[in-house]
C-alpha positions in Angstrom: 83.2 54.2 109.8 82.4 57.1 112.0 83.7 59.6 112.8 84.0 59.7 117.2 84.2 63.4 118.2 84.5 63.2 121.8 87.3 61.0 121.8 91.1 61.1 121.4 92.0 64.1 119.5 94.5 62.5 117.0 92.7 59.3 116.3 90.1 61.8 115.1 92.4 63.5 112.9 94.1 60.4 111.4 90.6 59.1 110.5 90.0 62.4 108.9 93.1 62.4 106.8 92.7 58.5 106.0 89.3 59.4 103.9 91.2 60.7 100.7 88.9 63.6 99.6 91.1 65.4 96.9 89.3 68.2 95.0 86.0 66.4 93.3 86.2 63.6 95.8 84.7 65.0 99.0 81.6 63.0 99.1 82.6 59.8 101.3 84.4 62.3 103.7 81.4 64.8 103.6 79.2 62.4 104.5 81.0 61.2 107.7 81.0 64.7 108.9 77.6 65.3 108.3 76.4 62.1 110.0 78.5 62.8 113.3 77.4 66.5 113.5 74.1 65.3 113.0 74.3 63.2 116.4 74.9 66.4 118.0 71.1 67.7 119.5 72.9 71.3 119.7 73.5 71.9 116.3 71.0 72.7 113.1 73.0 71.1 110.3 72.3 71.8 106.5 74.2 70.6 103.2 74.4 71.8 99.9 76.9 69.6 97.6 79.4 68.5 100.0 79.5 71.5 102.0 78.2 70.8 105.6 76.7 74.0 107.8 76.3 73.4 111.4 74.5 76.1 113.8 73.4 77.0 117.5 71.0 79.2 118.1 71.0 80.1 121.4 70.0 84.0 120.8 73.5 84.9 121.8 74.4 88.7 121.0 77.1 87.6 118.8 77.6 84.9 116.1 81.2 83.2 115.3 82.0 81.3 112.0 84.6 78.8 112.3 85.5 77.3 108.4 87.5 74.6 107.0 87.9 73.0 103.7 87.5 69.0 103.4 89.2 69.0 100.1 93.4 68.3 99.3 95.4 68.1 96.7 96.3 65.0 94.7 97.9 62.0 96.6 101.4 61.4 96.6 101.9 58.1 97.9 101.7 59.4 101.6 98.1 57.8 102.8 97.2 56.3 104.8 98.6 58.6 107.8 101.0 57.5 110.1 102.4 58.6 113.6 106.0 59.6 114.2 107.2 60.8 117.7 104.8 64.0 118.0 104.0 64.3 114.1 101.3 62.7 112.0 102.3 62.6 108.4 99.9 62.4 105.3 98.5 64.0 102.7 96.0 66.9 104.2 97.6 66.5 108.0 99.3 70.4 107.3 96.4 71.6 104.7 93.9 71.3 106.4 92.6 68.7 107.7 93.9 69.3 111.4 91.9 72.3 111.4 89.0 70.2 110.5 89.9 67.8 113.3 90.0 70.5 115.6 86.7 72.0 114.6 85.0 69.0 115.0 85.9 68.2 118.2 85.0 71.5 119.7 82.0 71.2 117.5 80.6 68.4 119.7 81.8 70.3 122.6 80.9 73.2 122.8 77.2 73.0 123.5 76.5 75.8 125.6 78.9 78.5 123.5 79.0 82.0 124.6 78.6 82.7 121.3 76.7 81.4 118.6 78.6 79.3 116.4 78.4 78.2 112.1 80.5 75.6 111.9 81.2 75.1 107.9 82.8 72.4 106.7 83.0 73.1 103.1 84.4 71.4 99.3 86.7 72.6 96.3 89.1 74.7 97.8 92.4 73.3 96.4 91.1 74.4 92.9 89.7 77.7 90.8 87.9 80.2 92.7 84.8 79.6 90.6 84.6 76.4 91.7 85.1 76.7 95.5 81.9 75.9 97.4 81.8 79.2 99.4 81.3 81.0 96.1 78.3 79.0 95.5 76.9 79.5 99.4 77.7 82.9 99.6 75.6 83.5 96.4 72.4 81.5 97.4 72.6 81.0 101.0 74.6 84.3 102.0 72.9 83.8 105.6 74.8 81.1 106.2 78.0 83.1 106.1 76.8 85.7 108.6 78.5 86.5 111.5 80.4 89.0 113.4 84.1 87.1 113.3 85.2 84.2 111.1 88.1 82.0 111.9 89.6 79.7 109.2 91.4 77.1 110.0 94.3 77.2 107.8 97.5 76.1 108.7 99.2 78.9 110.7 101.3 77.0 113.3 98.9 77.9 115.6 99.5 81.2 115.5 96.7 84.2 114.4 97.9 85.4 110.8 95.5 88.2 110.4 93.7 88.8 106.3 95.6 88.0 103.6 97.2 89.1 100.7 95.3 89.5 97.4 96.4 87.6 93.7 96.2 87.8 90.2 97.2 86.5 87.2 97.9 88.0 83.8 99.6 86.9 80.5 101.7 89.1 78.1 102.4 87.9 74.8 104.7 88.9 72.2 104.6 88.4 68.5 107.2 87.4 65.9 107.6 85.9 62.5 108.4 82.5 61.6 111.3 81.4 59.9 113.6 78.0 59.6 116.2 78.7 62.2 118.8 78.5 59.4 118.5 81.4 58.1 116.8 83.3 61.3 117.5 86.6 59.6 114.2 86.3 57.4 112.4 85.7 60.5 111.6 87.8 64.0 112.0 85.4 66.9 109.1 86.1 69.8 111.0 84.6 72.7 113.9 86.6 72.7 111.6 89.6 72.7 110.4 88.6 76.2 113.7 89.6 77.5 112.7 93.4 78.0 109.9 92.4 80.3 112.1 89.5 82.4 114.4 92.1 82.7 111.3 94.5 84.3 110.6 91.5 86.9 114.2 91.1 87.9 114.7 94.9 88.5 111.0 95.2 90.7 111.4 96.4 94.3 108.4 95.3 95.4 106.6 97.1 98.5 106.8 96.2 102.0 103.2 97.9 103.5 101.7 98.5 107.0 97.8 97.8 106.9 96.2 97.9 110.5 99.6 97.2 112.0 100.4 94.2 110.1 103.5 94.3 107.6 102.5 92.8 104.2 105.1 92.6 101.6 104.2 92.1 98.0 105.8 90.1 95.3 105.4 90.4 91.3 107.2 87.3 89.4 107.1 85.4 86.5 105.5 81.9 86.6 105.1 80.3 83.9 106.4 80.8 80.0 105.2 79.4 76.8 106.3 79.5 73.1 108.1 77.6 69.9 107.2 75.6 67.3 110.0 73.1 66.6 113.8 72.7 66.9 114.2 74.3 63.8 111.9 77.1 63.4 112.2 80.8 64.3 109.0 81.1 67.1 106.0 83.7 66.0 104.8 84.0 69.6 105.9 83.6 73.1 103.3 84.2 76.1 104.5 85.0 79.6 102.3 84.5 82.9 102.8 86.5 85.6 101.4 86.5 89.2 101.3 89.3 91.3 100.7 88.9 95.4 99.5 92.6 96.7 98.6 93.5 99.6 95.3 93.8 100.8 95.0 97.7 101.2 94.7 97.5 97.1 91.6 96.8 95.5 91.3 94.6 92.4 91.4 97.8 90.1 94.3 99.5 92.0 96.6 95.7 91.4 95.9 95.7 87.4 96.2 99.3 87.3 99.4 98.8 89.5 100.6 95.9 87.0 100.1 98.0 83.8 102.1 100.9 85.3 105.3 98.4 85.6 104.7 96.7 81.9 103.8 100.2 80.3 104.0 99.6 76.6 102.3 96.2 76.6 99.1 94.7 76.7 98.4 92.3 79.6 95.0 89.9 79.3 94.2 89.8 83.2 93.0 86.0 83.4 92.3 85.4 87.6 92.0 87.9 90.6 90.9 87.3 94.0 91.0 90.6 96.4 93.0 90.2 99.6 91.3 91.0 103.2 92.5 93.5 106.3 93.1 92.0 109.2 89.9 93.6 111.0 91.9 92.9 114.2 90.7 96.6 115.7 87.4 95.0 116.6 86.7 93.8 120.1 85.9 90.7 119.5 88.9 90.1 117.5 91.1 91.4 120.6 89.3 88.8 122.8 89.9 86.1 120.4 93.6 87.0 120.3 93.8 87.6 124.3 92.4 83.6 124.2 95.3 82.8 121.8 98.2 84.4 123.3 101.1 85.6 121.4 100.8 88.1 118.5 99.0 88.9 115.3 101.3 87.8 112.3 100.1 88.9 108.6 99.2 86.5 106.0 101.1 85.9 103.0 99.0 83.8 100.7 95.3 84.3 99.8 92.7 82.5 101.8 88.7 82.1 101.8 89.1 85.0 104.5 88.6 87.2 101.6 85.4 86.2 101.1 83.9 86.7 104.6 86.1 90.2 104.6 83.8 91.0 101.0 80.8 89.9 102.9 81.6 92.5 105.7 82.9 89.8 108.1 86.4 90.3 109.6 88.3 87.0 109.7 91.4 85.2 110.4 93.6 82.5 109.6 94.4 80.2 112.7 94.9 76.4 112.9 97.5 73.4 113.2 100.6 72.6 111.0 103.2 74.6 109.2 101.6 76.4 106.1 105.5 75.7 104.4 104.5 72.2 104.8 101.1 72.5 102.5 101.2 70.3 99.7 104.4 68.8 100.4 105.0 65.0 100.1 106.2 64.9 103.6 103.1 66.9 104.5 102.6 66.4 108.5 101.3 68.3 111.7 102.4 68.4 115.3 100.4 67.2 117.8 101.1 69.8 120.1 99.5 72.1 117.4 96.0 70.3 117.2 95.6 70.4 121.1 97.3 74.3 121.2 94.3 75.3 118.4 91.3 73.1 120.1 92.3 74.5 123.7 92.5 78.7 122.2 89.2 78.0 121.2 87.0 75.9 124.1 88.7 79.2 126.3 87.3 81.7 123.9 84.0 80.6 123.3 83.5 78.4 126.2 
């Protein structure tokens, strides 16, 4: 099979979806993407692992980066794809093979763009941040990610979502004394001790903060709890895991400091942190993008790889087909109209 980038967009989309590419198994799709891009004489193509980078080198005064990940979460009986009316169902249709298909079609169509373009199709996004191939590319080939502006084609229902929230996770542990549950007074129940930090979470009032004209909502929530030995034993340990989604006006240190303030008196073990990204919509190139796309920008609730570009000094937005609320759902789908809206907007902006 080969990908036909200049044919029907929905057909291309379904081809991309039907190549299963659960994180760690992107090779087959990466091979097809590489082969299709190498057939385009206006692009210089390089590959590292299962990440494909294709660039125009026309000497334009500005460079735009358009990126999308090839991998999906595990399949749940939702492949191959199916077209029902104006919706395409299947694993990856929302997150984010619609964006991949649109980028591939635009890469073929834009042989003489008004700005130089770097197209990036990468692997291992749906797993731990340290396994994301953009981490390795940023370390080994930062010049591949360089640009004046970046568009990450994550699902946004074909609306611009600026920047992204930061995210961190930490654990809070309580200690007790094990005893037979028939003689509970001889022990100390570590699970009961989690009630107090849980009460702090229940009473917590998250911020809503304006960052560069977009209002971000924060959230501090328990996401896991572990404890217990047996059905007749007073537990001597319990561990609460908490996720903090923070606005991009905070850096990692400030986010951690805030969590320590909320849980003063408890020891926190931070296990994962990724900074957010400011919208960067005040730049002229971003304003031109917004004018081409139409509508008003919204804040991005959640973390995306725009943060990686922001850390490199490249302002970035999210813009792609499909409702992000359907990402990872068993009935994941993408409206056909979103595919055309995103493709046409990119062509208007870059032609």
